[in-house]
Phi, psi and omega in degrees: 000326182290312177302311182303310185301318183292325176294315177297322180290330175295319181292322181298321181281345181236092179306326182298319177298318175301312182299317184294317181293339181269342183228075179310133177186187185274032190295321182292318180293318184292329183301326179295325185310304173300323184293335183259341184259334184298319180297310178296323183285328172293325175296318180292318182292326176296323182271007184065028182263088184291322180298321180292314177300322179294317175302322178292323175298320176296320176301316181294325175295321181288331174292315179301312182295322178305304189279344179271331181306315184300337182263003180233339180234126183285340180274111186297340183303323180291324173298320186284329176294316176302324178293320182294319173301322178297316180297323185288315181297314176305316180298321176297322182291317180289332176287325181284316186245345176052042183210172179063024176305317189294347176260320183285326178289320170300324179295321177290328178290323176294315180298319182291324181295330180267325190281321190272170179293147186308320184285348179251347187304310179294325180295319177296314178306310181291327174299313183294325179293313185291312185298317180292313176298323182292313182298312182292324178297318176292330181278322184263337183070014182249115178294322175297322178289320179293320176293325176299310187292325175298317180291314182301318182289320179289320179299311180302311183289315186291319184300309185299315179303312183293315180300313180294323175294320180291319180297324174292325175296310177304316182296315180302319180294320182292315179296318174302317179297316177298321181287328175295317187294315179302314176303314177301315182295318178300318183290322177291327174298309181302316180296313182296322176293321176297318179299312183294323178294314182297324187282318189262336184306306175297315183299317182283330174298315181295322176297320180296321176299311180293323180294322180289327176299317182294320176296324180283326185269354193291333177265317183291314187219081180303322181293323170297321178293326178287327175297316179292326177295324171299316181298323179300313180297317180292313185300318177301317185292318178299318178295319174302316179297319177286331174290318174302318183295315180298313180294323175298319179289326174303310185272007184295143178251139180238140184290318181305316188290322182291324179290322175296319183288326178294317180303317185286317186288324179291319174298324176289342175263022177063032179246125177290132193227132174240126184243127171246116183278166179290145183295335183217169176285133184264165175311137182306317184287323171298316179301306181303316185295314179296328174300321174298319184299309185299319181289324177289323178293322178294318182297323178292321176298319179288321187273326191240327196284332190054038183279159175249348178212150179214140175241129180237122183227131176252129179231155177210126184252012181105334182236330184223134171254148186213149172227139181233130175237116187234128173229158184264021182271206182302134183287334181261016186277130167076009190277346187238015188282163180293332179297314180292326179292324179285327174299320177298319179289328176296318178295316181296335176296332177261014176079023185253187180222139177252128182244127179235122173225145182227145179211179183293338183267353177157196186231138183230127173242131191217138173226141176235140185216129176293145187244128174301138185297121176232247183268157176287147174300133179283150177292153183292125178255176179297325180294323180292317183299327186286342181288338178288147177236000000 
């Protein structure tokens, strides 16, 4: 969790990385083009070599098309054919002017890492690395020059391949998370509709039968009709009670679930989060109340605070249970909302106290609630310590 939080914080501090992770494309590969082609272009222009400068512009255009095609055309063969054309153009340049190998071989390695299929990309990069280093070594007779070219070629190609691969993985994980969230919502709706059907189906059928009996007997046997009407009233009251119990159970809040939900929601919102769960199982009413506090506090952090870090700690000393939510966002965020007003009433109903404090450094929401005496709190174990993130 800490590692994940650091990576999310890195993306948050560099907006360009966030945009690239959400919009996969050849951006990393395109950044290399001016870095590798500007120096040869300047050299050609300074030497009055117009043909060489035009050829370099053509190489740059072919390179851009090569790295762009895989993201616009699903069939990789078109990108691979464009890569072949780029290799032929680069070979023609080297034959004609016999210079700039230190720029062209890394350029070809980057294009190959993007254009060909993943299973062959690193093999192609390695081939370009070996062939380029060998050619330069034989031509110059310098091992250090060959080694430098080989290192530059392999680093450029391998780095591009890894960046493109990781961006693809992040994009796929984001899509998968969204699909799982939609599936969970759909499953919960199905479960609730099924529960209501099972709960009310028989009851409503019985009400219909009784109502038909009342209609038939209203003239012929009023006393019997009144008896059926009383049955309808009794059945209706019982059904209303069962529906209220079902909805109450459906809307019930559990502290452990709210802590897990807060951890996931805050991390997804680019907020580093540290969660400390309670050392023992709490009284059900207190557990539910602290769950409401965690839910409201998490909502305020996500909607109003613009925080980068948040700490949620639940403690229990045997008599009093408490929860504290501290974030480093805007100090005046969420302090006067209707949600906190209702939460203060909930806490007061159990004899507790809700504390809200704001400062320039952040916002703090805390609740303390007396707990009926049950079991003594267990000492903190390794398992509990491991629950902290």
